[in-house]
C-alpha positions in Angstrom: -71.2 118.4 57.5 -71.4 116.4 54.0 -69.8 117.5 50.8 -72.2 118.5 48.1 -71.9 117.6 44.5 -72.9 119.7 41.6 -73.5 118.1 38.1 -74.0 120.5 35.4 -75.7 118.7 32.6 -74.7 120.5 29.1 -76.7 119.3 25.6 -73.9 119.5 23.3 -74.5 119.2 19.5 -71.8 116.9 18.1 -70.0 119.5 15.9 -69.4 121.6 19.0 -67.8 118.9 21.3 -64.4 119.7 20.5 -65.1 123.3 21.0 -66.4 122.4 24.5 -63.7 120.2 25.3 -60.9 122.7 24.0 -62.6 125.5 26.4 -62.6 123.4 29.6 -58.8 122.5 28.8 -58.0 126.3 28.3 -59.6 126.9 31.6 -57.6 124.3 33.7 -56.5 125.4 36.9 -59.6 128.1 37.5 -61.5 126.2 39.9 -58.8 123.9 41.5 -57.6 127.0 43.9 -61.2 128.1 45.2 -61.7 127.6 48.6 -63.5 124.7 49.3 -63.1 122.9 46.3 -62.7 119.2 46.4 -63.0 117.7 42.7 -63.8 118.2 39.2 -64.4 115.9 36.1 -65.6 116.5 32.5 -67.5 113.6 31.5 -67.8 112.9 27.5 -71.0 111.0 26.6 -70.6 107.6 24.9 -73.8 106.3 24.6 -75.5 108.2 21.8 -76.8 111.1 24.0 -75.5 114.7 23.6 -75.4 115.3 27.2 -71.8 115.9 28.9 -71.7 116.1 32.5 -69.6 118.6 34.6 -69.0 117.1 38.0 -67.5 119.3 40.7 -67.3 118.3 44.5 -67.3 120.9 47.1 -67.0 120.9 51.1 -70.3 122.5 51.3 -72.9 124.6 49.8 -71.5 128.2 50.9 -68.0 127.0 49.0 -69.8 126.5 45.8 -71.9 129.6 46.1 -68.6 131.5 46.8 -67.2 130.1 43.6 -70.5 130.7 41.5 -70.6 134.6 42.8 -66.5 135.1 42.3 -64.4 133.2 39.7 -67.0 131.4 38.0 -68.9 134.5 37.1 -65.7 136.4 36.3 -64.7 133.6 34.1 -67.8 133.5 32.0 -68.1 137.4 31.9 -64.6 137.9 30.7 -63.6 139.3 33.9 -66.7 141.5 35.0 -69.2 143.7 33.8 -70.9 142.8 30.5 -69.7 140.1 28.1 -67.8 141.1 25.1 -69.4 141.5 21.9 -67.1 139.4 20.2 -67.4 136.7 22.7 -67.7 133.2 21.0 -71.2 131.6 21.4 -71.4 128.9 24.0 -70.8 125.2 22.9 -73.7 123.8 24.9 -77.3 124.4 23.8 -78.9 123.9 27.1 -77.7 123.5 30.6 -79.0 121.9 34.1 -77.5 122.0 37.4 -78.2 118.9 39.6 -77.2 119.1 43.2 -76.5 116.4 45.8 -75.5 115.7 49.1 -72.5 113.0 49.7 -74.0 110.5 52.1 -71.6 107.6 51.7 -68.4 107.2 49.6 -65.7 104.6 49.5 -62.2 104.2 47.5 -60.2 101.4 46.5 -59.3 99.0 49.0 -55.7 98.9 49.8 -54.7 95.3 49.0 -51.2 95.4 50.6 -49.5 94.1 47.6 
């Protein structure tokens, strides 16, 4: 079964970029211990767009869904239940998730040096 990739496209106004990056940095380690998690990258735009890409790769769709319904949901709700009234507003003004299956991959060639 191929790995699955989820790319969350976040529209982030320039004045919120630092806020978004600090929030991700403060959550370091949250996703890494999730069953089926394989990779994470936060990609900052450099070509004039406001779109950050949050790249995650998972062993399978079930692993991603389990994370979405458990640790991710808790992290975004402050531990469960309703979000606190004093919770800061989102840094992103919009979000879209793209889903892919990995059908081919490669890494650097071992040059034997």
